[in-house]
C-alpha positions as CSV (number, residue, x, y, z in Angstrom):
1,M,-21.5,-4.5,11.7
2,Q,-18.8,-6.2,13.9
3,A,-17.5,-9.8,13.4
4,D,-16.8,-12.1,16.3
5,F,-13.4,-11.1,16.0
6,Q,-10.4,-12.5,18.3
7,H,-7.5,-9.7,18.3
8,K,-4.1,-10.9,19.0
9,Q,-0.8,-9.0,19.3
10,A,2.0,-9.9,17.1
11,A,6.0,-8.7,16.7
12,H,5.2,-8.0,13.1
13,C,2.3,-6.1,11.2
14,E,1.7,-8.8,8.4
15,N,2.6,-11.6,10.4
16,G,-0.2,-10.3,12.9
17,A,-2.6,-9.7,9.9
18,I,-1.9,-13.4,8.4
19,V,-2.5,-14.8,12.1
20,N,-5.6,-12.9,12.9
21,L,-7.4,-13.1,9.5
22,L,-6.9,-17.0,9.1
23,G,-7.7,-17.5,12.8
24,N,-10.7,-16.0,12.4
25,K,-11.7,-18.3,9.6
26,G,-10.9,-21.3,11.7
27,F,-7.2,-22.1,10.5
28,K,-5.1,-21.8,13.4
29,I,-1.1,-20.9,12.9
30,S,1.5,-19.1,15.2
31,E,3.3,-16.0,13.8
32,P,6.8,-17.8,13.4
33,M,5.2,-20.6,11.4
34,A,3.4,-18.3,9.4
35,F,6.4,-15.7,8.9
36,G,8.9,-19.0,7.9
37,L,6.0,-20.7,5.6
38,G,5.9,-17.2,3.9
39,S,9.8,-17.5,3.6
40,G,10.0,-14.0,5.4
41,L,13.8,-13.7,6.4
42,F,15.7,-11.7,3.9
43,F,17.7,-8.5,3.2
44,V,17.9,-6.3,0.6
45,Y,20.1,-3.2,-0.1
46,L,18.8,-0.6,-2.5
47,P,21.2,2.6,-2.4
48,F,19.7,4.2,-5.7
49,L,16.2,4.0,-3.8
50,K,15.8,6.5,-1.0
51,I,13.4,6.1,1.9
52,N,13.1,8.6,3.9
53,H,16.3,10.1,2.4
54,A,18.4,7.3,3.3
55,P,19.6,4.2,1.2
56,G,16.6,1.5,1.1
57,I,17.4,-1.5,3.5
58,S,15.0,-4.0,4.4
59,Y,14.8,-7.2,6.2
60,R,12.3,-8.9,4.7
61,P,10.7,-9.1,1.1
62,M,8.4,-6.9,-0.4
63,P,5.1,-5.9,1.2
64,G,2.3,-8.7,0.8
65,K,4.8,-11.4,-0.3
66,I,5.0,-13.3,2.9
67,F,1.0,-13.6,2.8
68,N,1.0,-14.8,-0.7
69,R,3.9,-17.2,-0.4
70,M,2.4,-18.9,2.5
71,A,-1.0,-18.8,1.1
72,K,0.1,-20.6,-2.0
73,R,2.0,-23.4,-0.3
74,L,-0.9,-24.0,2.2
75,G,-3.5,-23.8,-0.4
76,V,-5.1,-20.3,1.1
77,K,-7.2,-18.4,-1.7
78,V,-6.8,-14.8,-0.9
79,Q,-8.5,-12.2,-2.7
80,R,-6.7,-8.7,-3.4
81,L,-7.9,-5.4,-4.6
82,K,-6.8,-2.2,-5.3
83,F,-8.7,1.2,-6.3
84,S,-7.8,4.7,-7.8
85,D,-11.1,5.8,-6.6
86,S,-11.3,6.1,-2.4
87,K,-15.2,6.0,-2.3
88,K,-15.3,2.5,-4.4
89,A,-12.5,1.1,-1.7
90,Q,-14.9,2.2,1.2
91,Q,-17.9,0.8,-0.3
92,K,-16.1,-2.9,-1.1
93,L,-14.8,-2.5,2.7
94,D,-18.3,-1.7,4.0
95,E,-19.6,-4.5,1.7
96,N,-17.1,-6.9,3.3
97,L,-18.0,-5.7,7.0
98,A,-21.7,-6.1,6.5
99,K,-20.9,-9.5,5.2
100,N,-19.0,-10.5,8.6
101,I,-15.6,-10.6,6.4
102,P,-12.6,-9.2,8.8
103,T,-10.4,-7.4,6.1
104,G,-6.8,-6.6,5.8
105,L,-5.8,-3.3,4.6
106,V,-2.3,-1.6,3.6
107,V,-2.1,1.6,5.3
108,G,0.7,4.5,5.6
109,V,1.8,4.9,9.2
110,Y,2.7,8.6,9.3
111,N,-1.1,9.7,9.9
112,L,-2.0,6.7,12.2
113,P,-3.7,8.6,15.4
114,Y,-3.0,5.8,17.5
115,F,0.5,5.8,17.1
116,P,2.8,7.6,19.3
117,D,4.7,10.5,17.6
118,E,7.9,9.0,17.7
119,Y,6.7,5.7,15.6
120,R,5.2,8.0,13.3
121,F,7.2,8.1,9.9
122,H,6.7,7.9,6.1
123,F,6.3,4.0,5.5
124,N,3.4,2.9,3.4
125,A,3.3,-0.6,4.0
126,H,1.7,-1.1,7.1
127,N,-0.8,-4.1,7.4
128,I,-4.0,-3.6,9.9
129,V,-7.3,-5.7,10.0
130,V,-10.8,-3.9,10.1
131,F,-13.3,-6.3,11.6
132,G,-16.6,-4.3,12.1
133,K,-18.0,-0.5,12.1
134,E,-19.9,1.3,14.5
135,N,-21.5,4.7,14.1
136,G,-19.2,5.5,11.3
137,N,-16.1,4.5,13.0
138,Y,-13.9,1.3,11.9
139,L,-12.8,-1.2,14.4
140,I,-9.2,-2.1,13.7
141,S,-7.1,-5.0,14.7
142,D,-3.4,-3.5,14.8
143,S,-1.0,-6.3,15.5
144,V,1.6,-4.2,17.0
145,M,-0.9,-3.0,19.7
146,D,-2.2,-5.2,22.6
147,Y,-5.7,-3.6,22.3
148,T,-8.2,-3.0,19.4
149,V,-8.5,0.6,18.3
150,S,-10.8,2.6,15.8
151,L,-10.5,5.0,13.0
152,N,-13.3,7.4,11.2
153,E,-14.1,7.8,8.0
154,D,-11.8,10.2,7.1
155,E,-8.6,9.1,8.9
156,L,-9.0,5.7,7.6
157,E,-9.1,7.0,4.2
158,K,-6.1,9.1,4.6
159,V,-3.9,6.4,5.7
160,R,-5.5,4.4,2.7
161,Y,-4.3,6.4,0.6
162,A,-0.9,7.9,1.9
163,K,1.6,9.3,-0.9
164,G,5.0,8.8,-1.6
165,A,6.7,5.4,-2.2
166,L,4.8,2.0,-2.0
167,A,1.5,3.9,-1.9
168,P,-1.2,1.7,-0.6
169,K,-3.9,2.9,-3.4
170,G,-6.8,1.6,-1.0
171,H,-5.2,-1.9,-1.0
172,L,-7.3,-4.8,0.6
173,Y,-7.4,-8.2,1.1
174,Y,-9.1,-11.0,2.6
175,P,-9.0,-15.1,2.6
176,V,-11.6,-16.2,0.8
177,S,-11.3,-20.1,1.6
178,V,-9.1,-22.1,3.9
179,P,-7.8,-25.7,4.0
180,D,-8.6,-28.3,6.7
181,A,-5.9,-29.5,8.7
182,M,-3.0,-30.6,6.6
183,D,0.5,-32.1,6.3
184,L,3.2,-28.9,6.8
185,T,5.9,-31.2,5.7
186,N,6.5,-30.2,2.3
187,P,5.5,-26.5,2.8
188,I,8.0,-26.0,5.4
189,K,10.6,-27.4,3.3
190,K,10.0,-25.8,0.2
191,A,10.0,-22.4,2.7
192,I,13.1,-23.1,3.9
193,K,15.1,-23.8,0.7
194,Q,13.5,-20.7,-0.7
195,T,14.9,-18.3,2.0
196,C,18.1,-20.1,1.8
197,N,18.0,-19.4,-1.6
198,D,17.4,-15.7,-1.3
199,M,19.8,-15.5,1.2
200,L,22.7,-17.2,-0.6
201,A,21.6,-15.4,-4.1
202,P,24.5,-14.6,-6.4
203,V,23.4,-11.0,-6.8
204,P,24.5,-7.9,-4.6
205,L,21.3,-6.6,-4.0
206,V,19.8,-9.3,-1.8
207,G,21.3,-11.9,1.0
208,V,24.6,-11.8,2.3
209,K,26.1,-10.2,-0.5
210,A,24.1,-7.2,0.1
211,I,24.8,-7.3,3.8
212,R,28.8,-7.1,2.7
213,W,27.6,-4.0,0.3
214,V,26.5,-2.1,2.9
215,A,29.5,-3.1,5.2
216,K,31.7,-1.7,2.3
217,D,29.8,1.7,2.0
218,I,29.5,2.4,5.8
219,L,33.2,3.6,5.3
220,K,32.0,4.9,1.8
221,W,29.7,7.2,3.9
222,H,32.0,8.6,5.9
223,K,34.3,9.5,3.9
224,K,32.2,11.1,1.0
225,L,28.9,12.1,3.1
226,G,30.6,13.0,6.6
227,V,29.5,12.0,9.9
228,A,25.9,13.4,10.3
229,K,24.8,12.0,7.1
230,T,26.5,8.5,7.8
231,N,25.0,8.5,11.2
232,Y,21.5,9.2,9.4
233,N,22.2,6.6,7.3
234,L,23.1,4.3,10.1
235,A,19.9,5.4,12.3
236,N,17.4,4.3,9.6
237,M,19.1,0.8,9.1
238,I,18.9,0.4,13.0
239,R,15.0,1.7,12.9
240,M,14.4,-0.9,10.0
241,Q,16.5,-3.6,12.0
242,E,14.9,-3.2,15.7
243,E,11.8,-1.1,15.5
244,I,9.7,-1.8,12.2
245,G,8.2,-4.6,13.9
246,T,10.6,-7.3,13.3
247,G,10.6,-8.7,16.6
248,G,14.3,-7.5,17.0
249,G,17.5,-8.8,15.1
250,G,15.8,-8.2,11.5
251,F,13.4,-11.0,12.2
252,R,16.1,-13.4,12.9
253,F,14.4,-14.3,16.2
254,I,11.1,-14.9,14.7
255,Y,13.1,-17.1,12.2
256,A,14.7,-18.9,15.3
257,A,11.2,-19.6,16.7
258,F,10.1,-20.8,13.3
259,L,13.3,-23.3,13.2
260,Q,12.2,-24.6,16.2
261,E,8.7,-25.6,15.3
262,A,9.5,-26.6,11.9
263,G,12.5,-29.1,13.7
264,E,9.7,-30.4,16.4
265,Y,6.9,-30.9,13.5
266,L,9.7,-32.8,11.4
267,K,11.3,-34.4,14.1
268,N,14.6,-33.0,12.9
269,Q,17.4,-32.6,15.6
270,E,19.5,-30.4,13.3
271,L,16.8,-27.6,12.6
272,L,16.6,-27.5,16.4
273,N,20.2,-26.9,16.7
274,L,20.1,-24.3,13.7
275,S,17.4,-22.7,15.5
276,Q,20.0,-21.9,18.6
277,E,22.3,-20.7,16.1
278,M,20.3,-18.2,14.3
279,A,19.1,-16.8,17.9
280,L,22.8,-16.4,18.6
281,I,23.1,-14.6,15.1
282,G,20.0,-12.6,15.9
283,D,22.2,-11.5,19.4
284,K,25.0,-10.6,16.9
285,W,22.7,-8.3,14.9
286,R,21.4,-6.7,18.1
287,D,25.1,-6.0,19.2
288,F,25.8,-4.3,15.9
289,A,22.5,-1.9,16.3
290,L,23.7,-1.0,20.2
291,Q,27.0,-0.1,18.9
292,A,25.5,1.7,15.8
293,S,23.0,3.4,18.1
294,R,25.8,4.9,20.2
295,V,27.3,6.2,17.5
296,V,24.1,8.0,16.3
297,K,23.8,9.2,19.6
298,K,27.4,10.4,19.6
299,R,28.2,8.3,22.9
300,S,30.7,5.9,21.3
301,N,34.4,6.1,22.4
302,T,35.3,3.4,20.2
303,E,38.5,4.4,17.8
304,N,37.7,4.4,14.0
305,V,34.2,3.1,14.9
306,Y,32.9,3.0,11.3
307,Q,35.8,0.5,10.3
308,V,34.5,-1.4,13.5
309,L,31.1,-1.5,12.4
310,S,31.9,-2.3,9.0
311,N,33.9,-5.3,10.2
312,D,31.0,-6.5,12.5
313,L,29.0,-6.4,9.4
314,M,31.2,-8.4,7.3
315,K,31.5,-10.8,10.2
316,L,27.6,-11.0,10.3
317,A,27.4,-11.7,6.6
318,D,30.3,-14.5,6.8
319,M,28.1,-16.0,9.7
320,E,25.1,-15.9,7.7
321,E,26.4,-17.3,4.4
322,A,27.7,-20.5,6.9
323,F,24.2,-20.8,8.3
324,F,22.1,-21.0,5.4
325,K,24.3,-23.3,3.9
326,K,24.1,-25.8,6.3
327,L,20.3,-24.9,6.9
328,K,19.5,-25.7,3.3
329,K,21.6,-29.1,3.6
330,A,19.4,-29.9,6.6
331,V,16.2,-30.0,4.7
């Protein structure tokens, strides 16, 4: 059982699964456009939720949201299922593969044998696509890889039923129907407006207000928790920003590419200008990550470095607040 499947590498696993699943249904879309139409740019800070023993920080919405939002805006019908019984989960996957239906799975990263050891940690929201089965091995398109891989039945079951936060519980999904070529004007505008509303939300947990909260808490971590714990929290923040398939800068570079594509599609010069501005903001996020990584590795000679990091993050929040207000007006 093997579909005629075309594998494409991507910067982020959910974007890649979207592009690969839709592409193999005949609907071609770029990764930045899929991400942008799904209003994927985000920031959330959940200090009361511990992920890998550090406060929860994410630069994207909940897993599945990007695909669901994009699908709704484009009229793509998606089937999603979870299973308490692992045997039923395997049975449904095998049925799909017998019908040549490539299927997206949400899995845990820690036990993926093809991942290098340094990239294995307890994160249960990774997206892969299974496109075939040969001799008891499942053929895997993992878009963070530049080649396809395979897992045996036991290996796949282990990652589909990983334990802990965001346990996937055999989660699978696949597009049932896709539209013909369509006008993207309204979907682009709606998607951009939602991203702006998310980033400018009046609540402290999300958007620019959440960035400011983290900036303040860096100083509190240092004062109350000490250097070691503060550096651990910073390392987790850097990992989520730069290593968890964000394309760098917490998805800011991917979003800049989306705005460029959207500006060209809508013939909107202001969006093209804002695309360049978002890329510069992405550079600032990377500068912050570089400075923080030096602190974590004890290679920084900067005085009052935690105050400096806090100030830099405050400046980033100010830049993003001004940016999203301009972006909202542009559409």
